[in-house]
Steps between C-alpha positions, in 0.01 A plus 500: 500500500485699825157498658552784750457780247176644365453407131539799268456306172251215461455313173238229458457258205644760261482415131590696188419379152578680175278432202571555134219387275430137585833455679544541877826526692476447874771717660410450868327178602361559848741688727441506876735730687511695825775753573530646849575866560867601481618178340753512213388248238674410175303341216711303255445276200589451137375738233131430441445354847258781591717717729427839343135407442463424870668828596270693264196340660628586848535858382151515352653574161325196350176312569498131593291252307386365837608506862573794723771737622473697825743775600501602866164330548330654195395286204623677185402265218156651438573866567445782253802663340458806722494283813799301377690822438437600859626163626811528286559852627464424871591133542756415231836628382653381173855450374522394137788379286446791259503777769191676350611852588332805343767650270379860539521489882814528712602225739332667797188574294479133396521393863238758596255395229300242702478749784381782275224276365378354827605714800437854617792595724840604366706191424817662368699442821423126492580478129838662556569280802420187298727609215776573752453152648579346160803721446354758261543819705682666212267375227158605625447768237626292207267358235494126423701548179778647714511196728658158455285188503595426859417854604164484325417177682595662831255781422238232434578339838451831679173560313367155599537583870372859477150437642619240754304213341472181708594288193779543244481295178820475295525335157862421403617836644865437406434333165621796290812565708852357501579267787685751720236771457222247545653379827516858630140572399386180671693594814326838503159339443552272799627788715193708416270206554641425846486866598140547380376163631312397187413165348722436197401265217777469243492316167845401378702244306810578706589249776732756662202731556287213624766417759400814695134399532320365805284284275540355150208397281568303182241505221496226238243479222261737678508324835697537822763226484681598820444743787787512748623718783867583534678283756364537850788715630486749216121505496492583870760774455310645205172487690662702775636747247160544337302512823 
């Protein structure tokens, strides 16, 4: 892992256990992880390895059984829901497999939503610019039901970057798309990420997506089984791109 970047995500001894009656299932078994700013990290592993659980804990959407998560230097594990909401609004952008668009809002209104909730100045110009950057100039005033799956995911990409968060978390963002559409969405995600200079943490099963990453983390049975940089040449080129 590069050591010349300031850490933006720090995870220490992170555990997550689910209990049902007298039965306990340990999902994460003590994760230690540091991610520097502007790095593109892919988290992989078989179903049940803990990938999505880890991503949810990084997002403050779930509470660890023990251990800690810090985002941009701020410990989030013990924060109130109001404080967590503020962190998610200002520090984190999300791209989900299921898009999670509001059906009664147009594309541009969906992109604007985080801004309307958390900012004061007019954000419409940025929302339109983001939609244009993902090829939806002619679809801005369409509702989700009028958009294809790939178009809906492109709206979700634009929304994730609306407030310029330092971290983007993506959970199987192409999982509901055919291979050609998924490849285009992934290309757009990487283009946006390079342009905006964010840290990208992507959960995927797809080796072709992982091939783009600067760093690959493999989870197995709730532990980190491997943590590798891309080859030195590519890693150096990517570091320059993200700098």
